[in-house]
VEXDREN-763640 format. One record per residue: x, y, z of N, C-alpha, C in turn. Coordinates in steps of 0.02 Angstrom, whole numbers. Layout:
<nodes>
<node><n_x>X</n_x><n_y>Y</n_y><n_z>Z</n_z><ca_x>X</ca_x><ca_y>Y</ca_y><ca_z>Z</ca_z><c_x>X</c_x><c_y>Y</c_y><c_z>Z</c_z></node>
...
</nodes>
This chain:
<nodes>
<node><n_x>330</n_x><n_y>752</n_y><n_z>-220</n_z><ca_x>323</ca_x><ca_y>696</ca_y><ca_z>-205</ca_z><c_x>259</c_x><c_y>690</c_y><c_z>-179</c_z></node>
<node><n_x>202</n_x><n_y>641</n_y><n_z>-200</n_z><ca_x>135</ca_x><ca_y>635</ca_y><ca_z>-179</ca_z><c_x>142</c_x><c_y>585</c_y><c_z>-126</c_z></node>
<node><n_x>99</n_x><n_y>576</n_y><n_z>-83</n_z><ca_x>84</ca_x><ca_y>526</ca_y><ca_z>-20</ca_z><c_x>14</c_x><c_y>517</c_y><c_z>-3</c_z></node>
<node><n_x>21</n_x><n_y>443</n_y><n_z>-19</n_z><ca_x>-60</ca_x><ca_y>418</ca_y><ca_z>9</ca_z><c_x>-69</c_x><c_y>364</c_y><c_z>44</c_z></node>
<node><n_x>-101</n_x><n_y>363</n_y><n_z>90</n_z><ca_x>-133</ca_x><ca_y>326</ca_y><ca_z>157</ca_z><c_x>-173</c_x><c_y>283</c_y><c_z>140</c_z></node>
<node><n_x>-164</n_x><n_y>231</n_y><n_z>170</n_z><ca_x>-216</ca_x><ca_y>176</ca_y><ca_z>178</ca_z><c_x>-236</c_x><c_y>151</c_y><c_z>241</c_z></node>
<node><n_x>-298</n_x><n_y>122</n_y><n_z>266</n_z><ca_x>-299</ca_x><ca_y>63</ca_y><ca_z>290</ca_z><c_x>-319</c_x><c_y>-8</c_y><c_z>289</c_z></node>
<node><n_x>-264</n_x><n_y>-45</n_y><n_z>307</n_z><ca_x>-269</ca_x><ca_y>-117</ca_y><ca_z>263</ca_z><c_x>-273</c_x><c_y>-173</c_y><c_z>299</c_z></node>
<node><n_x>-273</n_x><n_y>-223</n_y><n_z>283</n_z><ca_x>-270</ca_x><ca_y>-280</ca_y><ca_z>334</ca_z><c_x>-210</c_x><c_y>-330</c_y><c_z>323</c_z></node>
<node><n_x>-149</n_x><n_y>-289</n_y><n_z>301</n_z><ca_x>-85</ca_x><ca_y>-322</ca_y><ca_z>295</ca_z><c_x>-62</c_x><c_y>-313</c_y><c_z>360</c_z></node>
<node><n_x>-60</n_x><n_y>-351</n_y><n_z>380</n_z><ca_x>-25</ca_x><ca_y>-353</ca_y><ca_z>475</ca_z><c_x>21</c_x><c_y>-381</c_y><c_z>487</c_z></node>
<node><n_x>71</n_x><n_y>-435</n_y><n_z>433</n_z><ca_x>125</ca_x><ca_y>-452</ca_y><ca_z>450</ca_z><c_x>169</c_x><c_y>-453</c_y><c_z>412</c_z></node>
<node><n_x>239</n_x><n_y>-491</n_y><n_z>427</n_z><ca_x>284</ca_x><ca_y>-498</ca_y><ca_z>391</ca_z><c_x>282</c_x><c_y>-537</c_y><c_z>325</c_z></node>
<node><n_x>228</n_x><n_y>-586</n_y><n_z>328</n_z><ca_x>217</ca_x><ca_y>-630</ca_y><ca_z>275</ca_z><c_x>159</c_x><c_y>-599</c_y><c_z>225</c_z></node>
<node><n_x>120</n_x><n_y>-563</n_y><n_z>263</n_z><ca_x>82</ca_x><ca_y>-531</ca_y><ca_z>236</ca_z><c_x>122</c_x><c_y>-470</c_y><c_z>189</c_z></node>
<node><n_x>168</n_x><n_y>-428</n_y><n_z>193</n_z><ca_x>194</ca_x><ca_y>-388</ca_y><ca_z>167</ca_z><c_x>256</c_x><c_y>-412</c_y><c_z>120</c_z></node>
<node><n_x>267</n_x><n_y>-483</n_y><n_z>131</n_z><ca_x>303</ca_x><ca_y>-517</ca_y><ca_z>85</ca_z><c_x>251</c_x><c_y>-521</c_y><c_z>18</c_z></node>
<node><n_x>188</n_x><n_y>-553</n_y><n_z>36</n_z><ca_x>139</ca_x><ca_y>-568</ca_y><ca_z>-15</ca_z><c_x>119</c_x><c_y>-499</c_y><c_z>-49</c_z></node>
<node><n_x>131</n_x><n_y>-445</n_y><n_z>-35</n_z><ca_x>102</ca_x><ca_y>-382</ca_y><ca_z>-75</ca_z><c_x>162</c_x><c_y>-346</c_y><c_z>-113</c_z></node>
<node><n_x>229</n_x><n_y>-353</n_y><n_z>-78</n_z><ca_x>286</ca_x><ca_y>-313</ca_y><ca_z>-104</ca_z><c_x>294</c_x><c_y>-331</c_y><c_z>-190</c_z></node>
<node><n_x>291</n_x><n_y>-383</n_y><n_z>-220</n_z><ca_x>317</ca_x><ca_y>-399</ca_y><ca_z>-283</ca_z><c_x>257</c_x><c_y>-341</c_y><c_z>-321</c_z></node>
<node><n_x>167</n_x><n_y>-351</n_y><n_z>-297</n_z><ca_x>130</ca_x><ca_y>-326</ca_y><ca_z>-323</ca_z><c_x>139</c_x><c_y>-239</c_y><c_z>-322</c_z></node>
<node><n_x>167</n_x><n_y>-208</n_y><n_z>-277</n_z><ca_x>176</ca_x><ca_y>-151</ca_y><ca_z>-265</ca_z><c_x>231</c_x><c_y>-114</c_y><c_z>-291</c_z></node>
<node><n_x>298</n_x><n_y>-163</n_y><n_z>-292</n_z><ca_x>347</ca_x><ca_y>-151</ca_y><ca_z>-318</ca_z><c_x>346</c_x><c_y>-145</c_y><c_z>-389</c_z></node>
<node><n_x>295</n_x><n_y>-172</n_y><n_z>-424</n_z><ca_x>271</ca_x><ca_y>-175</ca_y><ca_z>-501</ca_z><c_x>252</c_x><c_y>-120</c_y><c_z>-513</c_z></node>
<node><n_x>204</n_x><n_y>-80</n_y><n_z>-476</n_z><ca_x>168</ca_x><ca_y>-28</ca_y><ca_z>-491</ca_z><c_x>210</c_x><c_y>28</c_y><c_z>-526</c_z></node>
<node><n_x>213</n_x><n_y>49</n_y><n_z>-580</n_z><ca_x>252</ca_x><ca_y>97</ca_y><ca_z>-614</ca_z><c_x>242</c_x><c_y>165</c_y><c_z>-556</c_z></node>
<node><n_x>191</n_x><n_y>189</n_y><n_z>-532</n_z><ca_x>188</ca_x><ca_y>247</ca_y><ca_z>-517</ca_z><c_x>205</c_x><c_y>251</c_y><c_z>-422</c_z></node>
<node><n_x>226</n_x><n_y>193</n_y><n_z>-411</n_z><ca_x>253</ca_x><ca_y>194</ca_y><ca_z>-350</ca_z><c_x>316</c_x><c_y>194</c_y><c_z>-333</c_z></node>
<node><n_x>350</n_x><n_y>233</n_y><n_z>-293</n_z><ca_x>426</ca_x><ca_y>238</ca_y><ca_z>-284</ca_z><c_x>458</c_x><c_y>226</c_y><c_z>-213</c_z></node>
<node><n_x>408</n_x><n_y>224</n_y><n_z>-175</n_z><ca_x>427</ca_x><ca_y>199</ca_y><ca_z>-91</ca_z><c_x>360</c_x><c_y>190</c_y><c_z>-62</c_z></node>
<node><n_x>372</n_x><n_y>124</n_y><n_z>-23</n_z><ca_x>299</ca_x><ca_y>129</ca_y><ca_z>3</ca_z><c_x>330</c_x><c_y>66</c_y><c_z>73</c_z></node>
<node><n_x>271</n_x><n_y>84</n_y><n_z>134</n_z><ca_x>302</ca_x><ca_y>49</ca_y><ca_z>188</ca_z><c_x>237</c_x><c_y>25</c_y><c_z>226</c_z></node>
<node><n_x>212</n_x><n_y>-28</n_y><n_z>273</n_z><ca_x>159</ca_x><ca_y>-38</ca_y><ca_z>313</ca_z><c_x>192</c_x><c_y>-39</c_y><c_z>369</c_z></node>
<node><n_x>135</n_x><n_y>19</n_y><n_z>429</n_z><ca_x>143</ca_x><ca_y>1</ca_y><ca_z>508</ca_z><c_x>100</c_x><c_y>-36</c_y><c_z>540</c_z></node>
<node><n_x>120</n_x><n_y>-95</n_y><n_z>536</n_z><ca_x>95</ca_x><ca_y>-151</ca_y><ca_z>556</ca_z><c_x>85</c_x><c_y>-137</c_y><c_z>642</c_z></node>
<node><n_x>125</n_x><n_y>-100</n_y><n_z>677</n_z><ca_x>114</ca_x><ca_y>-96</ca_y><ca_z>736</ca_z><c_x>58</c_x><c_y>-32</c_y><c_z>757</c_z></node>
<node><n_x>27</n_x><n_y>-6</n_y><n_z>694</n_z><ca_x>-27</ca_x><ca_y>36</ca_y><ca_z>708</ca_z><c_x>-93</c_x><c_y>-11</c_y><c_z>706</c_z></node>
<node><n_x>-149</n_x><n_y>5</n_y><n_z>741</n_z><ca_x>-181</ca_x><ca_y>-22</ca_y><ca_z>750</ca_z><c_x>-226</c_x><c_y>-41</c_y><c_z>681</c_z></node>
<node><n_x>-218</n_x><n_y>22</n_y><n_z>643</n_z><ca_x>-262</ca_x><ca_y>27</ca_y><ca_z>576</ca_z><c_x>-200</c_x><c_y>-17</c_y><c_z>514</c_z></node>
<node><n_x>-161</n_x><n_y>-31</n_y><n_z>520</n_z><ca_x>-96</ca_x><ca_y>-55</ca_y><ca_z>467</ca_z><c_x>-107</c_x><c_y>-10</c_y><c_z>416</c_z></node>
<node><n_x>-63</n_x><n_y>63</n_y><n_z>428</n_z><ca_x>-78</ca_x><ca_y>106</ca_y><ca_z>385</ca_z><c_x>-20</c_x><c_y>94</c_y><c_z>326</c_z></node>
<node><n_x>-40</n_x><n_y>98</n_y><n_z>263</n_z><ca_x>8</ca_x><ca_y>76</ca_y><ca_z>216</ca_z><c_x>12</c_x><c_y>139</c_y><c_z>176</c_z></node>
<node><n_x>76</n_x><n_y>175</n_y><n_z>173</n_z><ca_x>110</ca_x><ca_y>227</ca_y><ca_z>153</ca_z><c_x>146</c_x><c_y>229</c_y><c_z>110</c_z></node>
<node><n_x>102</n_x><n_y>256</n_y><n_z>57</n_z><ca_x>138</ca_x><ca_y>254</ca_y><ca_z>-21</ca_z><c_x>160</c_x><c_y>307</c_y><c_z>-68</c_z></node>
<node><n_x>227</n_x><n_y>342</n_y><n_z>-81</n_z><ca_x>234</ca_x><ca_y>378</ca_y><ca_z>-101</ca_z><c_x>279</c_x><c_y>375</c_y><c_z>-183</c_z></node>
<node><n_x>259</n_x><n_y>437</n_y><n_z>-241</n_z><ca_x>267</ca_x><ca_y>436</ca_y><ca_z>-298</ca_z><c_x>255</c_x><c_y>502</c_y><c_z>-308</c_z></node>
<node><n_x>292</n_x><n_y>532</n_y><n_z>-389</n_z><ca_x>280</ca_x><ca_y>590</ca_y><ca_z>-410</ca_z><c_x>202</c_x><c_y>590</c_y><c_z>-434</c_z></node>
<node><n_x>196</n_x><n_y>547</n_y><n_z>-492</n_z><ca_x>117</ca_x><ca_y>530</ca_y><ca_z>-539</ca_z><c_x>81</c_x><c_y>470</c_y><c_z>-502</c_z></node>
<node><n_x>83</n_x><n_y>496</n_y><n_z>-436</n_z><ca_x>58</ca_x><ca_y>421</ca_y><ca_z>-391</ca_z><c_x>-20</c_x><c_y>406</c_y><c_z>-423</c_z></node>
<node><n_x>-20</n_x><n_y>365</n_y><n_z>-434</n_z><ca_x>-109</ca_x><ca_y>334</ca_y><ca_z>-456</ca_z><c_x>-145</c_x><c_y>290</c_y><c_z>-400</c_z></node>
<node><n_x>-190</n_x><n_y>319</n_y><n_z>-368</n_z><ca_x>-232</ca_x><ca_y>278</ca_y><ca_z>-307</ca_z><c_x>-247</c_x><c_y>231</c_y><c_z>-330</c_z></node>
<node><n_x>-289</n_x><n_y>223</n_y><n_z>-412</n_z><ca_x>-308</ca_x><ca_y>161</ca_y><ca_z>-425</ca_z><c_x>-267</c_x><c_y>139</c_y><c_z>-437</c_z></node>
<node><n_x>-208</n_x><n_y>128</n_y><n_z>-469</n_z><ca_x>-164</ca_x><ca_y>67</ca_y><ca_z>-464</ca_z><c_x>-135</c_x><c_y>58</c_y><c_z>-399</c_z></node>
<node><n_x>-121</n_x><n_y>94</n_y><n_z>-350</n_z><ca_x>-105</ca_x><ca_y>54</ca_y><ca_z>-292</ca_z><c_x>-171</c_x><c_y>4</c_y><c_z>-271</c_z></node>
<node><n_x>-234</n_x><n_y>26</n_y><n_z>-270</n_z><ca_x>-288</ca_x><ca_y>3</ca_y><ca_z>-243</ca_z><c_x>-278</c_x><c_y>-74</c_y><c_z>-272</c_z></node>
<node><n_x>-279</n_x><n_y>-60</n_y><n_z>-341</n_z><ca_x>-268</ca_x><ca_y>-134</ca_y><ca_z>-401</ca_z><c_x>-231</c_x><c_y>-186</c_y><c_z>-377</c_z></node>
<node><n_x>-162</n_x><n_y>-156</n_y><n_z>-364</n_z><ca_x>-120</ca_x><ca_y>-210</ca_y><ca_z>-350</ca_z><c_x>-128</c_x><c_y>-240</c_y><c_z>-290</c_z></node>
<node><n_x>-136</n_x><n_y>-211</n_y><n_z>-228</n_z><ca_x>-161</ca_x><ca_y>-244</ca_y><ca_z>-170</ca_z><c_x>-194</c_x><c_y>-278</c_y><c_z>-183</c_z></node>
<node><n_x>-255</n_x><n_y>-275</n_y><n_z>-212</n_z><ca_x>-322</ca_x><ca_y>-318</ca_y><ca_z>-204</ca_z><c_x>-293</c_x><c_y>-377</c_y><c_z>-254</c_z></node>
<node><n_x>-248</n_x><n_y>-371</n_y><n_z>-297</n_z><ca_x>-224</ca_x><ca_y>-428</ca_y><ca_z>-324</ca_z><c_x>-177</c_x><c_y>-479</c_y><c_z>-284</c_z></node>
<node><n_x>-164</n_x><n_y>-439</n_y><n_z>-250</n_z><ca_x>-109</ca_x><ca_y>-467</ca_y><ca_z>-185</ca_z><c_x>-162</c_x><c_y>-520</c_y><c_z>-126</c_z></node>
<node><n_x>-248</n_x><n_y>-486</n_y><n_z>-132</n_z><ca_x>-265</ca_x><ca_y>-519</ca_y><ca_z>-76</ca_z><c_x>-289</c_x><c_y>-492</c_y><c_z>-19</c_z></node>
<node><n_x>-274</n_x><n_y>-416</n_y><n_z>-37</n_z><ca_x>-279</ca_x><ca_y>-390</ca_y><ca_z>36</ca_z><c_x>-315</c_x><c_y>-333</c_y><c_z>26</c_z></node>
<node><n_x>-365</n_x><n_y>-298</n_y><n_z>72</n_z><ca_x>-411</ca_x><ca_y>-236</ca_y><ca_z>61</ca_z><c_x>-369</c_x><c_y>-170</c_y><c_z>104</c_z></node>
<node><n_x>-400</n_x><n_y>-109</n_y><n_z>69</n_z><ca_x>-358</ca_x><ca_y>-68</ca_y><ca_z>85</ca_z><c_x>-434</c_x><c_y>-5</c_y><c_z>90</c_z></node>
<node><n_x>-421</n_x><n_y>26</n_y><n_z>127</n_z><ca_x>-475</ca_x><ca_y>86</ca_y><ca_z>126</ca_z><c_x>-412</c_x><c_y>175</c_y><c_z>115</c_z></node>
<node><n_x>-450</n_x><n_y>216</n_y><n_z>93</n_z><ca_x>-395</ca_x><ca_y>263</ca_y><ca_z>81</ca_z><c_x>-414</c_x><c_y>310</c_y><c_z>156</c_z></node>
<node><n_x>-366</n_x><n_y>345</n_y><n_z>171</n_z><ca_x>-368</ca_x><ca_y>398</ca_y><ca_z>229</ca_z><c_x>-364</c_x><c_y>452</c_y><c_z>220</c_z></node>
<node><n_x>-396</n_x><n_y>505</n_y><n_z>260</n_z><ca_x>-377</ca_x><ca_y>576</ca_y><ca_z>248</ca_z><c_x>-307</c_x><c_y>595</c_y><c_z>266</c_z></node>
<node><n_x>-288</n_x><n_y>640</n_y><n_z>232</n_z><ca_x>-217</ca_x><ca_y>664</ca_y><ca_z>263</ca_z><c_x>-158</c_x><c_y>618</c_y><c_z>228</c_z></node>
</nodes>
């Protein structure tokens, strides 16, 4: 399974609720979570044929920003 990590501005439960339908509709995303306790608000996304482009598009459609992190 492939894992991608992004720094985001998803900072609270309301933000997570807003992005949930977008990420859940992404065909390549199997599992995702946001670490809102981390100062960088790290979004971790997992999937077999994960598409970085699709994740970025889905999060931007929800009105949030993200930057790919290393590792």
